[in-house]
C-alpha atoms as one frame of an Amber mdcrd trajectory, in Angstrom:
protein
 105.450 122.808  94.783 101.833 122.132  93.589 102.725 122.623  89.918 105.528
 123.072  87.563 107.788 125.944  88.400 111.276 127.442  87.843 113.286 128.356
  90.759 117.128 129.067  91.242 120.074 130.542  89.379 122.617 130.166  86.784
 121.571 127.723  84.215 118.055 127.326  85.534 116.180 129.251  82.738 118.138
 127.324  79.839 116.218 124.199  80.484 113.724 123.056  77.627 110.520 122.447
  79.405 109.312 119.608  76.997 112.800 117.918  77.248 112.557 118.316  81.058
 109.086 116.574  81.068 110.354 113.851  79.021 113.410 112.853  81.122 111.289
 113.343  84.351 108.777 111.012  82.986 111.489 108.303  82.520 112.868 109.139
  85.857 109.300 108.445  87.285 109.024 105.080  85.613 112.498 104.044  86.800
 111.395 105.012  90.438 108.383 102.815  90.370 110.594  99.686  89.826 111.473
 100.124  93.585 107.932 100.312  95.004 107.700  97.556  97.656 111.490  97.175
  97.603 113.014 100.246  99.258 111.420 100.899 102.513 111.886 102.756 104.821
 113.415 104.780 102.126 111.383 106.415  99.281 111.500 104.714  95.752 113.221
 107.270  93.722 114.346 107.462  90.117 117.038 109.431  88.457 118.279 109.963
  84.966 121.216 112.154  84.074 121.231 113.649  80.603 123.419 115.805  78.395
 120.670 117.375  76.282 118.555 114.747  74.737 121.222 112.268  75.395 120.678
 110.036  78.398 124.337 109.264  80.083 123.211 107.585  83.208 119.945 106.392
  84.841 119.206 104.602  88.292 116.481 103.818  90.927 116.745 103.201  94.497
 118.029  99.713  95.168 116.468  96.911  97.292 116.667  97.906 101.077 116.863
 101.574 100.153 120.591 101.880  99.208 122.318 102.859  96.965 120.108 105.723
  96.154 119.015 106.586  92.858 121.420 109.440  92.322 124.432 107.355  93.260
 123.565 104.416  90.884 122.902 107.043  88.058 126.107 108.957  88.603 128.220
 105.762  88.613 126.686 104.960  85.123 127.276 108.379  83.729 130.781 108.653
  85.108 132.730 111.585  83.636 129.701 112.295  81.362 127.955 113.698  84.508
 129.944 116.845  84.361 127.923 119.731  82.994 124.975 117.434  82.576 121.318
 117.867  83.958 120.050 115.333  86.586 116.352 114.573  86.868 115.361 113.276
  90.212 111.992 112.327  91.302 112.388 113.620  94.905 114.720 116.037  96.548
 118.040 114.813  97.072 118.954 113.937 100.648 120.959 116.367 102.588 121.919
 114.280 105.449 124.458 111.890 106.605 122.592 108.506 107.314 124.009 105.128
 106.221 125.335 106.757 103.007 126.673 110.248 102.364 124.120 112.989 100.989
 122.994 112.664  97.503 123.199 116.403  97.332 127.005 116.591  97.679 127.386
 113.479  95.345 125.564 115.664  92.688 127.796 118.556  93.374 131.025 116.660
  93.447 130.160 115.085  89.985 129.983 118.517  88.364 126.264 118.283  87.627
 125.357 121.760  86.217 121.536 121.558  86.722 119.110 119.590  88.757 115.250
 119.038  87.799 113.228 117.819  90.882 109.754 116.573  90.776 108.835 117.018
  94.495 110.249 118.150  97.736 111.191 115.780 100.663 109.217 116.538 103.817
 111.470 114.502 106.014 112.826 116.968 108.688 116.315 115.806 107.862 115.803
 117.054 104.276 112.844 119.366 103.645 114.532 121.989 101.390 118.018 121.448
 102.621 118.873 119.328  99.707 117.797 121.967  97.191 119.324 124.771  99.253
 122.698 122.977  98.930 122.636 122.640  95.409 121.768 126.385  94.820 124.528
 127.310  97.183 127.033 125.296  94.933 125.699 127.397  91.894 123.774 124.604
  90.612 120.473 125.636  88.742 117.488 124.057  90.009 113.940 123.588  88.589
 111.200 122.334  90.745 107.740 120.771  90.207 108.286 118.834  86.972 106.029
 115.925  87.101 105.016 116.589  90.638 101.467 115.085  90.298 102.627 111.707
  89.140 105.508 111.984  91.879 103.024 112.613  94.747 101.153 109.511  93.622
 104.303 107.455  93.509 105.575 108.651  96.726 102.079 108.509  98.609 103.420
 105.918 100.936 106.765 107.516 101.790 104.846 110.765 102.194 102.121 109.220
 104.400 104.687 107.661 106.792 106.657 111.001 107.167 103.725 113.272 107.301
 100.751 111.126 108.936 103.048 108.639 110.821 101.441 105.559 109.175 101.854
 103.824 105.849  99.665 104.247 102.870  96.834 101.657 102.912  95.377  99.708
  99.910  92.291  97.474 100.638  91.763  94.763  98.291  88.203  93.291  98.027
  87.294  90.183  95.903  83.617  89.441  95.659  80.714  88.263  93.766  78.358
  90.639  92.101  76.405  90.738  95.159  79.155  91.502  97.411  79.979  88.347
  98.935  83.346  86.833  99.608  82.463  83.295 100.568  79.525  80.818 100.638
  77.744  80.446 103.840  80.202  77.405 104.554  83.135  79.588 104.133  84.070
  78.453 100.649  85.911  81.099  98.725  88.433  79.649  96.471  88.233  80.808
  93.816  85.422  83.473  93.323  87.790  85.389  90.906  89.696  84.002  88.073
  93.493  83.437  87.448  93.980  86.707  85.679  92.695  88.649  88.630  94.796
  86.600  91.157  97.836  87.389  89.151  97.196  91.215  89.396  96.697  90.695
  92.924 100.331  89.150  93.108 101.637  92.255  91.253  99.838  94.410  93.736
 101.466  92.644  96.534 104.852  93.176  94.815 104.372  96.867  94.794 103.723
  97.025  98.593 106.105  96.741 101.456 103.687  94.394 103.548 100.501  92.282
 103.150  98.032  92.484 105.990  95.227  90.181 107.216  93.171  89.791 110.309
  93.433  86.571 112.573  90.147  85.215 111.225  91.591  85.144 107.601  94.561
  83.433 108.671  92.769  80.782 110.706  90.360  80.127 108.010  92.454  80.208
 104.863  95.989  79.515 106.145  97.438  81.970 103.520 101.089  82.275 102.244
 100.726  85.885 101.581 103.746  85.812  99.409 104.218  86.986  95.792 103.990
  84.226  93.349 104.621  84.024  89.467 107.178  86.906  89.341 110.851  86.638
  89.386 113.277  83.851  88.665 115.291  81.350  90.587 118.385  83.737  89.833
 116.598  86.888  90.520 113.795  86.160  93.059 111.357  89.020  93.940 111.875
  90.699  97.551 108.879  89.182  99.334 106.521  91.605 101.254 106.532  91.595
 105.108 103.428  89.479 106.109 101.380  91.136 108.982  98.632  89.494 110.962
  96.611  91.437 113.601  95.526  89.156 116.374  94.247  90.428 119.755  94.692
  87.137 121.675  97.412  85.639 119.364  95.411  82.461 118.925  96.948  81.491
 115.641  97.905  77.964 114.514 101.568  77.327 114.834 101.130  74.620 112.223
 100.328  77.284 109.549 102.132  78.193 106.507 103.175  81.539 107.965 104.662
  79.918 110.924 106.854  77.402 108.839 108.168  80.159 106.656 108.834  82.775
 109.200 112.512  82.637 109.371 112.611  82.878 105.534 110.023  85.710 104.865
 109.178  88.103 107.571 106.128  87.769 109.726 105.037  90.472 111.920 102.245
  89.817 114.585 100.541  92.720 116.128  98.572  91.569 119.266  96.995  92.767
 122.442  99.009  93.599 125.323  97.316  90.770 127.191  98.063  88.136 124.920
  99.240  84.764 126.392 102.894  85.075 126.964 103.301  81.469 126.053 101.837
  82.140 122.678 104.118  85.408 122.209 107.108  83.045 123.005 106.146  80.189
 120.727 105.717  82.613 117.808 108.992  84.268 118.635 110.635  81.027 118.454
 109.111  80.222 115.173 111.006  83.483 113.853 108.032  86.068 113.819 108.522
  89.652 115.214 105.739  90.697 117.716 104.437  93.865 118.631 102.167  94.633
 121.411  99.366  97.165 120.254  96.458  98.749 122.054  93.006  97.210 121.942
  89.874  99.168 121.465  86.204  98.226 121.454  87.343  94.559 121.729  89.842
  94.324 118.819  93.132  95.763 117.871  93.148  99.475 117.303  93.627  99.708
 113.783  95.101 103.204 113.948  97.654 102.241 116.481  98.507  99.176 114.414
  99.249 101.216 111.479 101.238 103.587 113.414 103.179 100.834 114.938 103.985
  99.589 111.334 105.039 103.174 110.324 107.515 103.346 113.311 109.047 100.100
 111.860 109.588 101.959 108.398 106.696 100.636 106.357 105.261 102.941 103.974
 102.949 100.825 101.656 100.548  98.132 103.130  98.212  95.945 101.160  95.346
  94.694 103.233  93.720  91.663 102.071  90.903  91.090 104.824  88.918  89.616
 106.156  85.780  91.739 106.482  86.076  92.604 110.153  89.419  94.145 109.535
  88.425  95.797 106.363  85.440  97.436 107.904  87.541  98.661 110.809  89.976
 100.276 108.487  87.254 101.908 106.299  85.162 103.135 109.492  88.466 104.797
 110.822  89.108 106.549 107.520  92.310 104.552 107.150  91.960 103.217 103.657
  93.645 105.429 101.092  92.927 103.136  98.012  90.333 100.431  97.643  91.001
  97.942  94.773  87.841  95.722  94.098  87.586  92.590  91.833  83.990  91.570
  90.947  83.168  88.216  89.668  80.278  87.223  87.750  78.895  85.077  90.320
  76.010  85.531  92.746  76.184  83.856  96.092  72.972  85.308  97.727  72.184
  86.734 101.176  73.408  83.496 102.932  76.784  84.162 101.635  79.427  86.034
 103.760  79.640  89.785 103.043  82.890  91.546 102.035  82.714  93.816 104.917
  81.449  93.641 108.523  79.029  96.049 110.033  79.925  99.742 109.714  77.384
 101.306 111.720  75.899 103.448 108.878  72.486 104.698 109.845  72.063 107.224
 106.790  73.609 107.453 103.345  75.276 110.765 104.239  77.345 108.947 106.935
  78.747 106.264 104.528  82.510 106.438 103.719  82.938 107.528 100.276  85.561
 106.803  97.542  86.241 108.263  94.113  86.522 105.992  91.049  90.094 106.261
  89.800  90.299 103.265  87.188  88.016 100.258  85.945  89.062  97.482  83.549
  88.165  93.812  82.560  90.662  91.509  84.007  89.987  88.053  82.452  86.542
  87.424  83.181  86.341  89.854  86.118  86.121  93.372  86.547  88.807  95.370
  88.455  87.771  98.746  89.949  90.095 101.019  91.960  88.817 103.749  94.179
  90.663 106.578  96.090  89.544 108.035  99.317  87.378 111.053  98.568  88.498
 114.321 100.040
């Protein structure tokens, strides 16, 4: 489903394309509310409408349940009979912790379903749509597919590539430095840029750093400035890659590991005493292969994918960032550039990449640029 198309039987042809696009845009916006909250499930949106009138809407709830369709059907009640359901991802067809959403749509008397994107999960992969068609429900596929593919990039990556979608953040001076020669880095960018970073953390399942960044900065890696005391945000998993697990146990991560998840990816020869100490502090630990003297970044991401993570926000440092770029594992790069120059003695944003010629350099395509306070934000996607 690369474009917008119409397939199915019955009332399929009766749908107004402009109205379908409008309702699907609404469903996609609802689905994005779940980003960072629904792993290992996808963040799906659903709108149920009788013509132009919306009678129910929903999105996948924190933790992945209930699914968007179930929430929207509950809101619609009896008004769902004869209505059209707009769903951003193919309704599930398998029994997991909840019954299939395709069956729920059928039981509610939905007459027509408009779907943005098929679900490549082997447990679904066309079976949800087939079940709807077999029940005589008209199906239109591909409406809003381009946006849906962007929204579902993390889920699709985990299912088809076995690893989460990776966003790398770099905050640097105009000459590409992330700290002075002494290591001072707070703050190169302004408060507005830092708030955007917290918003980005909120839309990812996990925040990831290397051991050097943890030792140097003692970061909390939490989302701050969003949510309320009554409705706190769901914090991302905090991930640290450390070959030797030589991380300070008096750190903020250790002190809060029982409150907000901390996952440590370490080499298989890490000191068992350190492994035990971090486990006692409440961290989850995963032994990962070591390659070229460091944690294998691809193996690390595959481990995170096996645990259900779909979207990872990497905040450094330079060695981890360079390793991810060199391996072609960065799907999106978000840079914040401040109007300050630190000179050649400052610490570079990336460690050595081993590039000998321009033709060998990893390339990204510019997707967005805008001013954020006194800084410039630029977003790049991996060039294909």
